[in-house]
C-alpha angles and dihedrals in degrees: 000000000000097000095070108174093359115100106251093233089056095048109104098202090063089069122084118238090253090054091049092048089051096049111123121234095011091165090067098036110111117229113202120204110188109208118200140154142226106230141128118285100181128276094298102053133055121248090247095071099115093046093046093049095045093051096035096053094043091045091054090048092051089051089059097052118109114242094252092062103087113214136139134185129224122215112286118261097235097185119070143163104289107154092135088070099047093115091071128071115243095042109125111187139184121206117252089249093055094048091046091052092045098053093039092053091046088051090053089051091051090051093046089055090060100259120132104184122069129172122199100205101197122200099175125077094207098069115040091111092057092051091047089053091051092049092052092047092052091049090051090054096044122034093195097050118107108200118177120191110193140157113251093222095045097088122087114287142146098267097094093065092050102055136073125251090252090053091050092051105038112016111111109150139026092353132135103303097045091046093048091049091050090051086056098042105032109008095165090065097055122093105193092175087070096048116119134165122248125170131183119240111268111264104252101216106084093188090062098037120020094183097043098250113144110277091190129070114277145180124215091245090060088075100047145297100285099070091226119124104182140023117289097164099100097044117124135187091242090057090048092052090051091051092046094050096045093043093048089047088057092048093048088056092046092050090048091052092044089054090052094044118118106193134184117282121213112216099190116109116276126254114261103221106129090333114166123200139149145111118343120189111234104177143026134199116189117232115259 
């Protein structure tokens, strides 16, 4: 079915429009939009990693919510902005302009349905700026719209205690944590016998990069032919389950607090760039 990792009772598209129109407290109901990508993740992982992790973690978090916390997920955006992986087959990328238009128009649809809280749950490191731009644009248009762009893996979880100091400093793609999470969420797609470490050289200008991560723009091919930037070799399914449970605990707490949030409302008229408004049907009575 279409919901994938999302609990069916938390999947908004499974409701009819009359059920959505009748939902109580829509202004505080949290709508979650998992944002992933289809791009290479080395020889040992499938190209669907970012989409699987974004929907898998948020689905597990939604499972843990008490019934009184109102939140629904939309289908995961499985295509993202992945130009840094263009050198590898299997990478399917949108331009930044296309992704910006897509998430902004979805945000407009969420607002038009009466919801006022939207979370962009991003699973791909190549596109946070695009999602931040969309969130700001939607806030400019609607002074009562709370739009939160945030990385799925950026909340507290167990991964930091599992990885080496080198992994903490220089791993950026297809390393330990992503591999462990995939072993937890989609173990049949992982080929650990092909896993191999590959790190970039430390960036030499300490003033620009204290931990040695590249301070300049990069593509995955700059650092070798495998597409891996990190060390996946020691990842295990047990570690992935621990990351998944601690990370989804953090997200369940964040969703609960976002549901309870009462944020500032701007009363001034909205900006008009691309603004869409008009009649929206709110009820229906079948003919006798």
